C-alpha positions in Angstrom: 147.4 82.5 111.0 144.2 83.5 111.0 142.9 84.2 108.2 139.6 86.2 106.3 136.9 84.8 104.1 137.6 85.5 100.4 133.5 87.6 99.7 132.2 89.8 103.0 128.1 88.1 103.1 126.0 91.6 103.0 123.0 89.1 101.7 120.1 88.8 104.2 118.1 85.7 104.1 114.7 85.9 102.2 112.8 84.7 105.1 114.8 87.6 107.9 113.1 89.8 105.4 109.7 90.7 107.5 111.5 89.7 110.9 114.2 92.6 110.6 113.9 96.1 110.0 116.7 98.5 108.2 118.5 101.2 108.9 120.9 102.7 106.3 123.3 105.6 105.7 125.2 107.1 103.1 128.9 107.8 102.5 130.1 110.0 100.7 133.6 110.4 98.7 134.8 113.0 101.5 133.2 110.3 104.4 135.0 107.4 103.3 138.0 108.9 102.9 137.8 110.0 106.5 137.4 106.9 108.0 139.4 105.2 106.0 142.7 107.3 106.9 141.7 107.6 110.7 141.6 104.0 110.7 144.9 103.7 108.9 146.1 106.3 111.5 144.9 104.0 114.6 147.0 100.6 113.4 149.9 102.9 112.2 150.0 104.1 115.8 148.8 101.3 117.7 151.5 98.5 115.7 154.3 101.7 115.7 154.4 100.5 112.2 154.6 103.3 109.0 151.4 104.2 107.4 152.6 102.3 104.0 152.5 99.2 106.3 149.3 99.8 107.8 148.0 100.6 104.4 149.0 97.1 103.0 148.0 94.8 106.6 144.4 97.0 106.3 144.0 96.1 102.5 145.1 92.0 103.3 142.7 92.1 106.4 139.5 93.8 104.4 139.9 96.7 106.3 139.4 94.9 109.5 141.7 96.2 112.1 141.2 94.2 115.0 142.5 91.1 112.0 145.0 92.7 111.2 146.4 93.2 114.6 145.7 89.8 115.5 147.8 88.3 112.8 150.5 90.7 113.5 151.1 89.9 116.9 150.9 86.2 116.0 154.2 86.0 113.8 155.5 89.7 113.4 158.4 87.8 111.6 156.5 85.7 109.4 154.0 88.8 108.9 156.9 90.7 107.6 158.4 87.9 105.0 154.8 86.8 103.9 154.2 90.7 103.0 156.9 92.3 101.8 156.9 94.5 104.9 160.8 94.5 105.7 161.7 95.8 109.1 164.7 98.5 108.2 165.5 99.5 104.2 168.6 97.6 103.0 171.5 99.3 102.2 172.1 100.1 98.6 174.6 97.6 95.9 177.6 98.8 96.1 177.1 99.2 92.3 174.8 102.1 93.1 177.3 104.2 94.7 179.3 104.7 92.1 177.7 108.1 89.7 175.4 105.5 87.2 174.2 102.1 87.4 171.9 100.3 84.5 168.1 99.9 85.0 167.3 96.3 85.5 164.1 96.4 83.5 165.6 98.7 80.1 169.0 98.0 81.1 169.8 101.5 79.8 172.8 103.2 82.6 171.3 106.5 84.2 172.7 108.8 86.9 172.2 107.7 90.4 169.4 110.4 91.0 167.2 109.0 87.5 167.0 105.6 89.9 164.4 104.8 92.4 164.2 101.8 94.8 161.7 100.7 97.6 163.1 99.4 100.9 165.0 96.0 99.3 167.3 97.9 97.4 166.7 96.6 93.8 167.2 99.9 92.0 165.3 100.2 88.3 165.1 104.2 86.6 162.5 106.4 87.4 160.2 106.2 83.7 160.8 102.5 84.3 159.1 102.5 88.1 156.7 104.9 86.2 155.4 102.9 83.4 155.7 100.3 85.9 153.4 101.0 88.0 150.5 103.0 85.9 150.1 99.7 83.8 149.3 97.9 86.8 146.9 100.6 87.7 145.5 100.0 84.8 144.9 96.6 85.1 142.6 97.4 88.0 142.7 96.6 92.4 145.5 94.5 91.7 148.0 97.8 91.8 147.0 97.8 95.7 149.2 94.4 95.6 152.0 95.4 93.5 155.5 94.5 94.7 158.6 95.5 93.5 159.5 94.5 90.0 162.3 92.4 91.0 161.9 88.5 90.2 160.3 86.9 93.6 160.7 90.4 95.6 157.8 90.4 98.5 158.4 94.0 98.9 155.0 95.8 98.6 154.5 98.9 96.3 152.9 101.3 98.8 150.8 104.3 98.2 153.7 107.1 99.2 155.6 105.0 96.5 153.1 105.2 93.8 152.7 109.0 94.5 156.4 110.0 94.2 157.1 107.8 91.4 154.4 107.7 88.5 154.8 110.7 86.3 150.7 111.1 85.2 149.0 112.7 88.7 145.4 110.9 87.3 146.9 107.5 87.4 147.7 108.9 91.6 144.0 110.1 91.5 142.9 106.6 90.3 144.8 104.7 92.6 143.5 106.7 95.3 140.2 105.5 94.1 140.6 101.8 93.9 141.9 102.3 97.2 139.1 103.7 98.7 136.6 100.8 96.6 138.5 98.3 98.6 137.5 99.5 102.0 133.9 99.9 101.2 134.1 96.4 99.5 135.8 94.8 101.9 133.9 95.4 105.1 130.7 93.6 105.9 127.6 95.8 106.0 128.8 98.4 103.3 127.9 98.5 99.5 128.3 101.1 96.6 125.5 102.5 95.3 124.5 100.7 92.1 123.8 103.9 89.9 125.5 104.6 87.0 128.7 106.8 88.2 127.5 107.5 91.5 130.7 107.5 93.7 128.0 107.0 97.0 128.6 104.3 99.4 125.5 102.7 102.2 126.2 101.7 105.4 123.6 99.1 106.0 122.3 97.5 109.7 119.4 94.9 110.7 116.9 96.1 113.2 113.8 94.5 114.1 111.3 95.4 110.7 111.4 94.6 107.3 112.4 96.9 104.9 115.4 96.7 102.7 114.7 99.6 100.4 117.2 102.2 100.5 117.8 105.4 99.0 121.3 107.3 97.9 122.0 110.8 98.0 121.7 111.2 94.1 118.1 109.8 94.6 118.6 105.9 93.2 116.7 103.9 95.1 117.9 100.0 95.5 117.3 97.0 97.4 120.2 95.8 99.9 120.0 92.3 98.6 119.5 91.9 95.6 121.0 95.6 94.7 118.0 96.3 91.6 115.6 98.6 91.8 113.8 99.4 95.0 110.5 96.5 94.9 108.7 96.5 98.1 106.1 95.3 98.3 107.8 92.3 96.5 110.5 89.9 97.3 114.0 89.5 95.6 112.7 85.8 94.2 109.5 87.5 92.8 111.5 90.2 91.1 114.1 88.5 89.8 111.8 85.8 88.3 109.7 88.7 86.3 113.3 90.4 85.1 114.0 87.2 84.0 110.5 86.9 82.0 110.8 90.6 80.8 114.3 89.9 79.5 113.2 86.9 77.6 110.4 88.7 76.4 112.5 91.6 75.1 114.6 89.1 72.7 111.7 87.8 71.3 110.7 91.3 70.5 114.1 92.0 69.3 114.8 89.1 66.9 111.0 89.7 65.7 112.1 93.7 65.2 115.2 92.4 63.5 114.0 89.7 61.2 110.6 90.9 60.3 109.0 94.0 58.8 104.9 95.2 58.7 102.9 95.1 55.9 102.8 99.0 54.7 99.0 98.4 53.8 97.8 95.8 56.5 100.7 95.8 59.3 100.9 92.1 59.0 104.3 91.2 60.2 106.6 89.4 56.9 109.4 87.6 58.2 112.2 87.5 54.7 114.8 84.7 54.6 115.3 84.0 51.1 114.8 86.0 47.8 114.6 89.1 46.3 113.4 92.1 47.7 109.7 92.1 45.9 107.8 91.3 48.8 104.2 89.9 48.0 101.6 90.0 51.4 98.6 87.8 51.9 96.8 91.5 51.6 97.5 90.9 47.9 99.9 94.5 48.4 103.3 94.5 46.4 106.1 96.9 48.5 110.0 96.9 48.1 111.2 95.0 51.3 114.2 97.8 52.0 111.7 100.6 52.0 108.6 99.6 52.3 108.0 101.6 49.2 105.0 100.6 46.5 106.9 98.0 44.0 104.6 100.0 40.9 107.1 103.1 42.0 109.9 101.0 41.8 112.3 101.4 38.7 115.6 103.1 37.3 114.8 105.7 39.3 115.0 103.7 42.2 117.8 101.8 41.2 116.3 99.0 39.6 113.7 96.6 40.6 115.6 93.9 42.4 118.0 97.0 43.8 116.8 99.8 45.6 118.9 102.3 47.1 116.0 104.6 48.8 116.0 102.9 52.1 117.6 105.0 54.9 118.7 103.2 57.8 116.8 104.6 60.9 118.1 103.7 64.5 115.7 103.4 67.4 115.8 106.0 69.5 115.7 104.9 73.3 113.0 105.1 75.7 112.5 108.0 77.4 113.1 108.5 80.9 111.9 110.9 83.0 113.5 111.1 86.3 110.8 112.5 89.1 114.0 113.3 91.0 115.2 115.7 88.2 112.1 117.3 87.8 111.7 117.9 91.4 114.8 119.9 90.9 113.7 121.4 88.3 110.4 122.7 89.9 113.0 124.0 93.0 114.5 125.8 91.1 112.5 127.6 88.5 108.9 127.0 89.4 109.6 128.0 93.7 111.7 131.4 93.2 108.3 132.6 91.0 105.3 131.5 93.3 107.8 133.1 95.9 107.6 135.8 94.6 104.2 136.2 92.9 102.8 135.3 95.7 104.6 136.4 98.8 104.9 132.8 99.9 107.9 131.5 102.0 110.0 128.2 100.8 108.1 126.5 104.0 104.7 127.1 102.5 105.5 125.0 100.2 106.9 122.0 101.5 103.4 120.7 100.6 104.3 120.3 96.9 107.5 119.2 97.8 105.8 116.5 99.9 103.3 115.2 97.9 106.0 115.2 94.5 108.0 112.5 96.4 104.5 110.6 97.0 103.7 110.5 93.5 107.4 109.3 92.7 107.4 106.7 95.3 103.9 105.6 95.0 104.1 105.4 91.0 107.3 103.3 91.8 104.8 101.1 94.0 102.3 100.3 91.7 104.8 99.3 89.2 105.8 96.3 91.4 102.4 95.4 92.2 101.5 94.6 88.3 104.6 92.1 88.5 102.5 90.7 91.7 99.5 90.5 90.2 100.8 88.9 86.7 102.5 85.7 89.1 99.1 85.8 91.9 97.3 84.0 89.5 100.1 81.5 88.9 100.8 81.1 92.3 97.3 80.1 93.2 96.5 78.0 90.1 99.5 75.6 91.3 98.4 75.5 95.3 94.6 74.7 94.1 96.0 71.7 92.4 98.2 70.7 95.1 95.0 70.9 97.1 92.8 68.9 94.8 91.2 72.0 93.4 89.4 73.2 96.7 90.7 76.5 97.1 88.8 78.4 94.0 86.8 80.4 96.7 90.0 81.3 98.1 92.4 82.0 95.1 89.0 84.4 93.7 89.2 86.6 97.4 92.3 87.0 97.5 92.5 88.0 93.5 89.6 90.6 94.0 91.4 91.9 97.1 94.8 92.6 95.2 92.5 94.1 92.3 90.7 96.4 94.8 94.0 97.7 96.9 95.5 98.1 93.6 92.8 99.7 91.8 91.8 102.5 94.4 95.9 103.6 95.0 95.9 104.1 91.0 92.4 106.1 91.5 93.8 108.2 94.6 97.5 108.7 93.2 95.8 110.0 89.8 93.7 112.5 91.9 96.6 113.5 93.7 98.3 114.3 90.5 95.9 116.1 88.5 96.1 119.4 91.0 97.9 122.4 89.9 96.6 125.3 90.9 98.2 126.2 94.5 95.7 128.1 96.1 92.7 126.4 95.1 93.8 123.2 96.0 96.8 123.4 99.0 94.6 122.3 101.6 93.2 119.5 99.2 97.2 118.8 98.1 97.9 118.4 102.0 94.8 115.9 102.4 95.4 113.7 99.7 99.2 113.4 99.9 98.3 112.3 103.5 95.4 109.8 101.9 97.5 108.5 99.2 100.1 107.6 101.4 97.7 105.7 103.6 96.4 104.0 101.0 99.4 102.4 99.6 100.9 101.6 102.9 97.6 99.1 102.8 98.4 98.2 99.9 102.0 97.3 100.5 100.7 95.6 103.9 98.7 93.8 101.8 100.6 92.6 99.5 104.0 91.9 102.0 101.2 89.9 104.3 100.5 87.6 101.2 96.7 89.3 101.3 95.7 87.1 104.0 94.3 89.6 106.9 
């Protein structure tokens, strides 16, 4: 028997990042279903087995048809026994030939038409079958290897049986979704887009240059190596350090926000760990801990000096997330038709606006990660200087100056492009600025990826 690895290895080693190039393609739900069905049909035809058997084999071997076929031919009898794939349907038991039979799950007696079995010949009522399958689907991908309810029976419950026996069609859709996910998660070089609620997958191939940032059809950009947001020119290790640092800082800030309040007068943070609601700041301001109101105004009208009812809980609003892709869609849907109508333009002539918009979106993403690069640049250079005996001060300063120059140049050019609004007056300038911005950011990215050595 030939076994398969438990997990596909899709992580690209960090040292290969600068020597390989990434080529990727996106796969919609329809694309995945079509490829999956083609693979099932090929295996079913080649092995002369039913579709359900082909699905079970492919799932067992992570959708590797060569491996599935090789294992099948190595010992067909053992394969059938091991994976519950019987050669032919078993005859029904003598008891089933009567007009009624007892379900082995609920122990109720049913007419023959209300009973069902797999090829093993173990009969159960359709209600118990339906509930058994639905509970398994609710548990997740384990339903793809679900077996007959009869103890120790190895026969698999295949997709066709699921569709026939369940009563709620939503479970059939969920089963199909789990089967689809098994195809992507089992195949090397395939990953799901990590964006919430996105059902698009990405197929990834390694070439000769470096770029592991991929863009899904839903516009979400992420790194193939670590599945974090796209972070070129930073390497994955630095990004993970940055994320851990921000998480730690955020936890500290959250504790301060949850356990302290600012004095209404001087804004100095105050921690209350015991005692009443009467607070006295070092600025000598007296206030109520609950409502932050002046303590002098507290009394019977506020529920008493030491029982304030003026406080109303407020939930902090989440950070506003402005997605450039959503803005671009709004631009195309609302503003482009108006521009076409007012100025007698064609949509082709408006391409420069789209290009500029997408350039701004990409450049702002790059700038976001340059700040993380700058944060760690000083610390890393100090470590190198200490290890080298302190003789690298000039090199350290030159490297930091170069980084700050490239970053400032990119920021300045980007802001110039962002300010252009009047279409006719700035159309040519917009096109030029878009090219200039792209070139400037490419220099920035190239410099950071090469360690600012050149």
